[in-house]
N, CA, C and O atoms as a GROMACS GRO file, in nm:
protein
  500
    1UNK      N    1  10.520  10.726  11.828
    1UNK     CA    2  10.671  10.803  11.713
    1UNK      C    3  10.734  10.630  11.584
    1UNK      O    4  10.771  10.516  11.611
    2UNK      N    5  10.723  10.676  11.507
    2UNK     CA    6  10.754  10.484  11.439
    2UNK      C    7  10.879  10.545  11.333
    2UNK      O    8  10.867  10.626  11.241
    3UNK      N    9  11.031  10.460  11.394
    3UNK     CA   10  11.132  10.518  11.307
    3UNK      C   11  11.185  10.426  11.255
    3UNK      O   12  11.137  10.315  11.276
    4UNK      N   13  11.302  10.438  11.167
    4UNK     CA   14  11.278  10.323  11.093
    4UNK      C   15  11.429  10.297  11.078
    4UNK      O   16  11.487  10.390  11.021
    5UNK      N   17  11.526  10.171  11.124
    5UNK     CA   18  11.647  10.090  11.144
    5UNK      C   19  11.688  10.134  10.993
    5UNK      O   20  11.624  10.168  10.893
    6UNK      N   21  11.873  10.111  11.034
    6UNK     CA   22  11.937  10.128  10.890
    6UNK      C   23  11.890  10.018  10.776
    6UNK      O   24  11.906   9.896  10.783
    7UNK      N   25  11.839  10.083  10.683
    7UNK     CA   26  11.832  10.010  10.560
    7UNK      C   27  11.933   9.938  10.485
    7UNK      O   28  12.026   9.991  10.425
    8UNK      N   29  11.897   9.768  10.495
    8UNK     CA   30  12.010   9.651  10.404
    8UNK      C   31  11.971   9.609  10.287
    8UNK      O   32  11.864   9.552  10.273
    9UNK      N   33  12.031   9.626  10.216
    9UNK     CA   34  11.999   9.542  10.084
    9UNK      C   35  12.052   9.345  10.105
    9UNK      O   36  12.146   9.290  10.161
   10UNK      N   37  11.958   9.306  10.044
   10UNK     CA   38  11.926   9.161  10.029
   10UNK      C   39  11.874   9.098   9.939
   10UNK      O   40  11.780   9.153   9.881
   11UNK      N   41  11.908   8.986   9.903
   11UNK     CA   42  11.935   8.922   9.755
   11UNK      C   43  11.804   8.803   9.815
   11UNK      O   44  11.797   8.735   9.918
   12UNK      N   45  11.706   8.820   9.689
   12UNK     CA   46  11.615   8.758   9.673
   12UNK      C   47  11.655   8.618   9.655
   12UNK      O   48  11.747   8.605   9.575
   13UNK      N   49  11.604   8.494   9.714
   13UNK     CA   50  11.665   8.441   9.666
   13UNK      C   51  11.563   8.270   9.595
   13UNK      O   52  11.493   8.220   9.683
   14UNK      N   53  11.560   8.207   9.476
   14UNK     CA   54  11.512   8.094   9.438
   14UNK      C   55  11.378   8.144   9.365
   14UNK      O   56  11.268   8.089   9.365
   15UNK      N   57  11.429   8.301   9.282
   15UNK     CA   58  11.344   8.335   9.226
   15UNK      C   59  11.258   8.251   9.083
   15UNK      O   60  11.147   8.240   9.030
   16UNK      N   61  11.435   8.196   9.072
   16UNK     CA   62  11.339   8.096   8.887
   16UNK      C   63  11.269   7.965   8.945
   16UNK      O   64  11.221   7.881   8.868
   17UNK      N   65  11.266   7.950   9.092
   17UNK     CA   66  11.153   7.848   9.092
   17UNK      C   67  11.023   7.897   9.178
   17UNK      O   68  10.974   7.839   9.275
   18UNK      N   69  10.976   8.028   9.111
   18UNK     CA   70  10.871   8.095   9.164
   18UNK      C   71  10.786   8.021   8.991
   18UNK      O   72  10.829   7.986   8.881
   19UNK      N   73  10.623   8.031   9.072
   19UNK     CA   74  10.552   7.950   8.929
   19UNK      C   75  10.527   8.064   8.801
   19UNK      O   76  10.497   8.050   8.682
   20UNK      N   77  10.550   8.168   8.879
   20UNK     CA   78  10.518   8.228   8.718
   20UNK      C   79  10.668   8.308   8.669
   20UNK      O   80  10.663   8.399   8.588
   21UNK      N   81  10.780   8.268   8.720
   21UNK     CA   82  10.935   8.266   8.611
   21UNK      C   83  10.898   8.229   8.455
   21UNK      O   84  10.814   8.161   8.396
   22UNK      N   85  10.971   8.283   8.434
   22UNK     CA   86  11.041   8.424   8.424
   22UNK      C   87  10.954   8.530   8.399
   22UNK      O   88  11.012   8.638   8.386
   23UNK      N   89  10.796   8.532   8.387
   23UNK     CA   90  10.698   8.616   8.325
   23UNK      C   91  10.703   8.720   8.482
   23UNK      O   92  10.673   8.839   8.478
   24UNK      N   93  10.730   8.678   8.561
   24UNK     CA   94  10.693   8.758   8.710
   24UNK      C   95  10.813   8.831   8.715
   24UNK      O   96  10.796   8.948   8.748
   25UNK      N   97  10.928   8.797   8.693
   25UNK     CA   98  11.023   8.879   8.681
   25UNK      C   99  11.054   9.008   8.556
   25UNK      O  100  11.100   9.119   8.583
   26UNK      N  101  11.019   8.964   8.427
   26UNK     CA  102  11.017   9.077   8.329
   26UNK      C  103  10.907   9.137   8.397
   26UNK      O  104  10.968   9.235   8.441
   27UNK      N  105  10.784   9.153   8.440
   27UNK     CA  106  10.686   9.257   8.446
   27UNK      C  107  10.761   9.331   8.539
   27UNK      O  108  10.809   9.443   8.523
   28UNK      N  109  10.769   9.232   8.670
   28UNK     CA  110  10.896   9.346   8.805
   28UNK      C  111  11.012   9.420   8.723
   28UNK      O  112  11.026   9.526   8.784
   29UNK      N  113  11.087   9.419   8.635
   29UNK     CA  114  11.167   9.462   8.562
   29UNK      C  115  11.063   9.569   8.518
   29UNK      O  116  11.046   9.664   8.594
   30UNK      N  117  10.982   9.560   8.384
   30UNK     CA  118  10.950   9.654   8.369
   30UNK      C  119  10.821   9.765   8.468
   30UNK      O  120  10.833   9.885   8.445
   31UNK      N  121  10.751   9.740   8.530
   31UNK     CA  122  10.712   9.793   8.631
   31UNK      C  123  10.848   9.909   8.704
   31UNK      O  124  10.837  10.029   8.731
   32UNK      N  125  10.959   9.825   8.718
   32UNK     CA  126  11.093   9.905   8.840
   32UNK      C  127  11.096  10.031   8.725
   32UNK      O  128  11.077  10.148   8.758
   33UNK      N  129  11.122   9.986   8.581
   33UNK     CA  130  11.148  10.042   8.454
   33UNK      C  131  11.077  10.200   8.425
   33UNK      O  132  11.125  10.306   8.384
   34UNK      N  133  10.917  10.151   8.475
   34UNK     CA  134  10.798  10.278   8.440
   34UNK      C  135  10.833  10.340   8.568
   34UNK      O  136  10.924  10.392   8.503
   35UNK      N  137  10.842  10.366   8.637
   35UNK     CA  138  10.801  10.403   8.832
   35UNK      C  139  10.855  10.527   8.805
   35UNK      O  140  10.928  10.554   8.710
   36UNK      N  141  10.807  10.620   8.913
   36UNK     CA  142  10.862  10.745   8.904
   36UNK      C  143  10.978  10.686   9.036
   36UNK      O  144  10.942  10.614   9.129
   37UNK      N  145  11.145  10.748   9.013
   37UNK     CA  146  11.198  10.729   9.088
   37UNK      C  147  11.137  10.775   9.215
   37UNK      O  148  11.086  10.672   9.260
   38UNK      N  149  11.112  10.875   9.300
   38UNK     CA  150  11.084  10.906   9.358
   38UNK      C  151  10.977  10.826   9.529
   38UNK      O  152  10.964  10.852   9.649
   39UNK      N  153  10.925  10.716   9.416
   39UNK     CA  154  10.840  10.635   9.508
   39UNK      C  155  10.884  10.468   9.461
   39UNK      O  156  10.882  10.421   9.347
   40UNK      N  157  10.910  10.420   9.552
   40UNK     CA  158  10.982  10.270   9.576
   40UNK      C  159  10.894  10.180   9.542
   40UNK      O  160  10.779  10.209   9.576
   41UNK      N  161  10.910  10.057   9.474
   41UNK     CA  162  10.804   9.954   9.428
   41UNK      C  163  10.773   9.889   9.606
   41UNK      O  164  10.865   9.816   9.643
   42UNK      N  165  10.703   9.902   9.672
   42UNK     CA  166  10.665   9.846   9.733
   42UNK      C  167  10.689   9.639   9.804
   42UNK      O  168  10.605   9.558   9.766
   43UNK      N  169  10.782   9.601   9.878
   43UNK     CA  170  10.764   9.484   9.868
   43UNK      C  171  10.734   9.419  10.025
   43UNK      O  172  10.782   9.446  10.135
   44UNK      N  173  10.616   9.304   9.976
   44UNK     CA  174  10.588   9.256  10.129
   44UNK      C  175  10.634   9.150  10.199
   44UNK      O  176  10.574   9.067  10.130
   45UNK      N  177  10.691   9.083  10.278
   45UNK     CA  178  10.750   9.026  10.357
   45UNK      C  179  10.632   8.912  10.443
   45UNK      O  180  10.564   8.957  10.535
   46UNK      N  181  10.622   8.775  10.403
   46UNK     CA  182  10.500   8.691  10.458
   46UNK      C  183  10.614   8.612  10.530
   46UNK      O  184  10.726   8.609  10.478
   47UNK      N  185  10.590   8.553  10.642
   47UNK     CA  186  10.625   8.430  10.728
   47UNK      C  187  10.542   8.298  10.648
   47UNK      O  188  10.430   8.274  10.605
   48UNK      N  189  10.659   8.241  10.658
   48UNK     CA  190  10.561   8.077  10.581
   48UNK      C  191  10.616   7.963  10.706
   48UNK      O  192  10.699   7.882  10.665
   49UNK      N  193  10.586   7.954  10.819
   49UNK     CA  194  10.657   7.883  10.836
   49UNK      C  195  10.644   7.710  10.833
   49UNK      O  196  10.713   7.621  10.882
   50UNK      N  197  10.536   7.709  10.761
   50UNK     CA  198  10.454   7.587  10.776
   50UNK      C  199  10.516   7.516  10.625
   50UNK      O  200  10.459   7.424  10.567
   51UNK      N  201  10.610   7.565  10.591
   51UNK     CA  202  10.739   7.536  10.467
   51UNK      C  203  10.823   7.442  10.444
   51UNK      O  204  10.939   7.482  10.435
   52UNK      N  205  10.805   7.313  10.429
   52UNK     CA  206  10.887   7.210  10.414
   52UNK      C  207  11.007   7.210  10.442
   52UNK      O  208  11.054   7.130  10.524
   53UNK      N  209  11.079   7.299  10.381
   53UNK     CA  210  11.231   7.278  10.382
   53UNK      C  211  11.275   7.393  10.478
   53UNK      O  212  11.397   7.403  10.483
   54UNK      N  213  11.243   7.433  10.512
   54UNK     CA  214  11.305   7.619  10.617
   54UNK      C  215  11.165   7.646  10.715
   54UNK      O  216  11.062   7.710  10.692
   55UNK      N  217  11.204   7.577  10.821
   55UNK     CA  218  11.058   7.635  10.916
   55UNK      C  219  11.044   7.785  10.976
   55UNK      O  220  10.951   7.842  11.033
   56UNK      N  221  11.154   7.819  10.946
   56UNK     CA  222  11.212   8.012  10.917
   56UNK      C  223  11.157   8.093  10.772
   56UNK      O  224  11.113   8.208  10.765
   57UNK      N  225  11.171   8.019  10.690
   57UNK     CA  226  11.107   8.060  10.587
   57UNK      C  227  10.994   8.217  10.550
   57UNK      O  228  10.874   8.239  10.567
   58UNK      N  229  11.104   8.295  10.498
   58UNK     CA  230  11.013   8.447  10.480
   58UNK      C  231  10.986   8.458  10.326
   58UNK      O  232  11.083   8.462  10.250
   59UNK      N  233  10.891   8.462  10.291
   59UNK     CA  234  10.877   8.499  10.140
   59UNK      C  235  10.854   8.604  10.086
   59UNK      O  236  10.782   8.684  10.146
   60UNK      N  237  10.890   8.627  10.001
   60UNK     CA  238  10.917   8.793   9.889
   60UNK      C  239  10.831   8.851   9.834
   60UNK      O  240  10.877   8.902   9.732
   61UNK      N  241  10.685   8.880   9.851
   61UNK     CA  242  10.569   8.920   9.742
   61UNK      C  243  10.618   9.069   9.676
   61UNK      O  244  10.710   9.128   9.733
   62UNK      N  245  10.575   9.112   9.592
   62UNK     CA  246  10.559   9.212   9.512
   62UNK      C  247  10.380   9.265   9.495
   62UNK      O  248  10.303   9.238   9.403
   63UNK      N  249  10.362   9.324   9.586
   63UNK     CA  250  10.178   9.364   9.561
   63UNK      C  251  10.155   9.419   9.467
   63UNK      O  252  10.034   9.421   9.444
   64UNK      N  253  10.239   9.488   9.368
   64UNK     CA  254  10.177   9.515   9.218
   64UNK      C  255  10.176   9.441   9.090
   64UNK      O  256  10.136   9.460   8.975
   65UNK      N  257  10.232   9.357   9.151
   65UNK     CA  258  10.214   9.218   9.038
   65UNK      C  259  10.098   9.119   9.054
   65UNK      O  260  10.059   9.012   9.007
   66UNK      N  261  10.061   9.211   9.148
   66UNK     CA  262   9.884   9.072   9.177
   66UNK      C  263   9.923   8.953   9.210
   66UNK      O  264  10.011   8.935   9.294
   67UNK      N  265   9.842   8.820   9.124
   67UNK     CA  266   9.830   8.706   9.164
   67UNK      C  267   9.986   8.658   9.124
   67UNK      O  268  10.033   8.551   9.162
   68UNK      N  269  10.053   8.747   9.050
   68UNK     CA  270  10.197   8.658   9.035
   68UNK      C  271  10.311   8.753   9.107
   68UNK      O  272  10.427   8.775   9.071
   69UNK      N  273  10.232   8.805   9.229
   69UNK     CA  274  10.303   8.904   9.327
   69UNK      C  275  10.441   8.800   9.411
   69UNK      O  276  10.540   8.872   9.428
   70UNK      N  277  10.461   8.673   9.457
   70UNK     CA  278  10.566   8.622   9.482
   70UNK      C  279  10.658   8.572   9.386
   70UNK      O  280  10.635   8.481   9.306
   71UNK      N  281  10.815   8.668   9.404
   71UNK     CA  282  10.883   8.680   9.322
   71UNK      C  283  11.022   8.548   9.357
   71UNK      O  284  11.103   8.500   9.278
   72UNK      N  285  11.003   8.522   9.515
   72UNK     CA  286  11.055   8.417   9.624
   72UNK      C  287  11.103   8.441   9.730
   72UNK      O  288  11.014   8.497   9.794
   73UNK      N  289  11.231   8.428   9.815
   73UNK     CA  290  11.232   8.412   9.978
   73UNK      C  291  11.372   8.450   9.986
   73UNK      O  292  11.468   8.442   9.909
   74UNK      N  293  11.355   8.490  10.090
   74UNK     CA  294  11.508   8.538  10.147
   74UNK      C  295  11.556   8.410  10.179
   74UNK      O  296  11.499   8.301  10.184
   75UNK      N  297  11.708   8.457  10.208
   75UNK     CA  298  11.837   8.376  10.170
   75UNK      C  299  11.765   8.257  10.317
   75UNK      O  300  11.674   8.314  10.378
   76UNK      N  301  11.789   8.146  10.358
   76UNK     CA  302  11.804   8.092  10.472
   76UNK      C  303  11.897   8.146  10.600
   76UNK      O  304  11.851   8.143  10.714
   77UNK      N  305  11.957   8.168  10.588
   77UNK     CA  306  12.014   8.248  10.647
   77UNK      C  307  11.975   8.416  10.703
   77UNK      O  308  12.026   8.461  10.805
   78UNK      N  309  11.900   8.477  10.638
   78UNK     CA  310  11.870   8.605  10.627
   78UNK      C  311  11.746   8.569  10.702
   78UNK      O  312  11.743   8.620  10.814
   79UNK      N  313  11.646   8.498  10.672
   79UNK     CA  314  11.513   8.439  10.717
   79UNK      C  315  11.524   8.390  10.917
   79UNK      O  316  11.447   8.417  11.009
   80UNK      N  317  11.634   8.325  10.915
   80UNK     CA  318  11.671   8.295  11.022
   80UNK      C  319  11.693   8.437  11.092
   80UNK      O  320  11.619   8.442  11.190
   81UNK      N  321  11.772   8.559  11.078
   81UNK     CA  322  11.768   8.604  11.167
   81UNK      C  323  11.598   8.734  11.186
   81UNK      O  324  11.558   8.810  11.275
   82UNK      N  325  11.543   8.689  11.032
   82UNK     CA  326  11.409   8.809  11.053
   82UNK      C  327  11.284   8.689  11.081
   82UNK      O  328  11.167   8.724  11.093
   83UNK      N  329  11.316   8.589  11.086
   83UNK     CA  330  11.161   8.519  11.108
   83UNK      C  331  11.132   8.514  11.234
   83UNK      O  332  11.032   8.444  11.225
   84UNK      N  333  11.145   8.536  11.360
   84UNK     CA  334  11.206   8.516  11.508
   84UNK      C  335  11.162   8.669  11.498
   84UNK      O  336  11.039   8.667  11.503
   85UNK      N  337  11.215   8.824  11.482
   85UNK     CA  338  11.172   8.900  11.475
   85UNK      C  339  11.011   8.957  11.454
   85UNK      O  340  10.944   9.036  11.520
   86UNK      N  341  10.979   8.868  11.319
   86UNK     CA  342  10.799   8.897  11.260
   86UNK      C  343  10.751   8.836  11.331
   86UNK      O  344  10.645   8.883  11.372
   87UNK      N  345  10.792   8.694  11.393
   87UNK     CA  346  10.701   8.580  11.512
   87UNK      C  347  10.673   8.656  11.618
   87UNK      O  348  10.568   8.643  11.681
   88UNK      N  349  10.785   8.762  11.653
   88UNK     CA  350  10.700   8.851  11.837
   88UNK      C  351  10.674   8.985  11.740
   88UNK      O  352  10.748   9.080  11.768
   89UNK      N  353  10.584   9.007  11.634
   89UNK     CA  354  10.522   9.104  11.578
   89UNK      C  355  10.618   9.264  11.498
   89UNK      O  356  10.563   9.368  11.462
   90UNK      N  357  10.766   9.232  11.491
   90UNK     CA  358  10.789   9.310  11.434
   90UNK      C  359  10.764   9.339  11.298
   90UNK      O  360  10.756   9.241  11.223
   91UNK      N  361  10.753   9.435  11.257
   91UNK     CA  362  10.769   9.497  11.095
   91UNK      C  363  10.839   9.566  11.014
   91UNK      O  364  10.884   9.678  11.036
   92UNK      N  365  10.848   9.519  10.944
   92UNK     CA  366  10.962   9.584  10.820
   92UNK      C  367  10.935   9.657  10.684
   92UNK      O  368  10.904   9.588  10.587
   93UNK      N  369  10.942   9.748  10.675
   93UNK     CA  370  10.941   9.844  10.567
   93UNK      C  371  11.048   9.758  10.441
   93UNK      O  372  11.155   9.712  10.481
   94UNK      N  373  11.011   9.742  10.295
   94UNK     CA  374  11.098   9.672  10.193
   94UNK      C  375  11.046   9.724  10.080
   94UNK      O  376  10.931   9.745  10.041
   95UNK      N  377  11.167   9.742  10.029
   95UNK     CA  378  11.130   9.802   9.860
   95UNK      C  379  11.267   9.737   9.757
   95UNK      O  380  11.379   9.702   9.795
   96UNK      N  381  11.210   9.738   9.625
   96UNK     CA  382  11.253   9.700   9.519
   96UNK      C  383  11.390   9.744   9.513
   96UNK      O  384  11.391   9.864   9.486
   97UNK      N  385  11.518   9.693   9.529
   97UNK     CA  386  11.637   9.811   9.487
   97UNK      C  387  11.664   9.751   9.316
   97UNK      O  388  11.656   9.839   9.231
   98UNK      N  389  11.690   9.638   9.277
   98UNK     CA  390  11.739   9.583   9.189
   98UNK      C  391  11.667   9.465   9.110
   98UNK      O  392  11.634   9.369   9.179
   99UNK      N  393  11.647   9.462   9.007
   99UNK     CA  394  11.617   9.386   8.923
   99UNK      C  395  11.709   9.338   8.772
   99UNK      O  396  11.728   9.394   8.665
  100UNK      N  397  11.747   9.214   8.827
  100UNK     CA  398  11.852   9.158   8.726
  100UNK      C  399  11.795   9.069   8.626
  100UNK      O  400  11.817   8.960   8.678
  101UNK      N  401  11.736   9.046   8.516
  101UNK     CA  402  11.687   8.990   8.452
  101UNK      C  403  11.780   9.001   8.292
  101UNK      O  404  11.784   9.114   8.244
  102UNK      N  405  11.826   8.928   8.243
  102UNK     CA  406  11.832   8.933   8.094
  102UNK      C  407  11.747   8.804   8.025
  102UNK      O  408  11.745   8.682   8.043
  103UNK      N  409  11.680   8.897   7.939
  103UNK     CA  410  11.647   8.780   7.792
  103UNK      C  411  11.717   8.679   7.776
  103UNK      O  412  11.674   8.564   7.783
  104UNK      N  413  11.891   8.725   7.741
  104UNK     CA  414  11.925   8.590   7.658
  104UNK      C  415  11.978   8.510   7.762
  104UNK      O  416  12.022   8.398   7.735
  105UNK      N  417  11.980   8.567   7.910
  105UNK     CA  418  12.029   8.506   8.026
  105UNK      C  419  11.981   8.439   8.144
  105UNK      O  420  12.023   8.461   8.258
  106UNK      N  421  11.871   8.338   8.107
  106UNK     CA  422  11.709   8.348   8.218
  106UNK      C  423  11.825   8.224   8.326
  106UNK      O  424  11.816   8.226   8.449
  107UNK      N  425  11.878   8.172   8.287
  107UNK     CA  426  11.941   8.125   8.411
  107UNK      C  427  11.991   8.176   8.512
  107UNK      O  428  11.989   8.108   8.615
  108UNK      N  429  12.047   8.305   8.517
  108UNK     CA  430  12.099   8.431   8.647
  108UNK      C  431  12.011   8.516   8.658
  108UNK      O  432  12.056   8.628   8.634
  109UNK      N  433  11.886   8.514   8.688
  109UNK     CA  434  11.813   8.596   8.740
  109UNK      C  435  11.841   8.658   8.901
  109UNK      O  436  11.867   8.572   8.984
  110UNK      N  437  11.839   8.758   8.933
  110UNK     CA  438  11.867   8.886   9.061
  110UNK      C  439  11.726   8.963   9.087
  110UNK      O  440  11.644   9.019   9.015
  111UNK      N  441  11.736   8.942   9.198
  111UNK     CA  442  11.682   9.026   9.276
  111UNK      C  443  11.731   9.091   9.401
  111UNK      O  444  11.759   9.022   9.499
  112UNK      N  445  11.744   9.230   9.400
  112UNK     CA  446  11.775   9.240   9.512
  112UNK      C  447  11.625   9.350   9.618
  112UNK      O  448  11.535   9.415   9.566
  113UNK      N  449  11.646   9.337   9.740
  113UNK     CA  450  11.556   9.459   9.810
  113UNK      C  451  11.582   9.533   9.941
  113UNK      O  452  11.665   9.478  10.014
  114UNK      N  453  11.544   9.610   9.972
  114UNK     CA  454  11.626   9.683  10.067
  114UNK      C  455  11.526   9.659  10.194
  114UNK      O  456  11.409   9.685  10.169
  115UNK      N  457  11.556   9.611  10.336
  115UNK     CA  458  11.480   9.581  10.433
  115UNK      C  459  11.536   9.663  10.558
  115UNK      O  460  11.649   9.665  10.607
  116UNK      N  461  11.414   9.732  10.592
  116UNK     CA  462  11.411   9.825  10.753
  116UNK      C  463  11.311   9.782  10.837
  116UNK      O  464  11.192   9.753  10.837
  117UNK      N  465  11.401   9.790  10.902
  117UNK     CA  466  11.274   9.734  11.041
  117UNK      C  467  11.256   9.856  11.107
  117UNK      O  468  11.336   9.944  11.142
  118UNK      N  469  11.056   9.838  11.126
  118UNK     CA  470  11.068   9.916  11.189
  118UNK      C  471  11.030   9.953  11.346
  118UNK      O  472  10.947   9.894  11.415
  119UNK      N  473  11.081  10.022  11.370
  119UNK     CA  474  11.103  10.054  11.532
  119UNK      C  475  10.945  10.161  11.585
  119UNK      O  476  10.879  10.252  11.535
  120UNK      N  477  10.944  10.097  11.688
  120UNK     CA  478  10.805  10.171  11.769
  120UNK      C  479  10.852  10.285  11.913
  120UNK      O  480  10.838  10.252  12.030
  121UNK      N  481  10.886  10.368  11.883
  121UNK     CA  482  10.937  10.437  12.017
  121UNK      C  483  10.825  10.483  12.133
  121UNK      O  484  10.751  10.581  12.121
  122UNK      N  485  10.826  10.380  12.262
  122UNK     CA  486  10.726  10.479  12.346
  122UNK      C  487  10.666  10.660  12.375
  122UNK      O  488  10.749  10.745  12.408
  123UNK      N  489  10.602  10.675  12.368
  123UNK     CA  490  10.585  10.780  12.376
  123UNK      C  491  10.590  10.857  12.494
  123UNK      O  492  10.523  10.818  12.590
  124UNK      N  493  10.678  10.993  12.506
  124UNK     CA  494  10.771  11.042  12.582
  124UNK      C  495  10.653  11.108  12.766
  124UNK      O  496  10.573  11.195  12.798
  125UNK      N  497  10.688  11.050  12.794
  125UNK     CA  498  10.577  11.127  12.902
  125UNK      C  499  10.596  11.081  13.081
  125UNK      O  500  10.522  11.131  13.165
   0.00000   0.00000   0.00000
């Protein structure tokens, strides 16, 4: 059986440093506006231990964006907590929470995601 821990909302950092910024965030905002509210938009965490700036780096990807799917990283503090768990095989269920992109203020973008640790329970017996 699989259960989910309590969900946490965490910000995505570095969104303005991704190759497709701001186009990727505008697409993400449009996808979020158009989606069925009963079906959250899936987000995937991807470990990147080869990142020269942070060996705990965790990238944030949105598969629905296709090749423009990387939207940023977890903060250094959140990555330091989550990366070791990912390295041990812990899985996370993640969903888009909020996209903040104002066409007049592209210098202040923001994305928040929900992150839940998936806990595998041992079968009774």
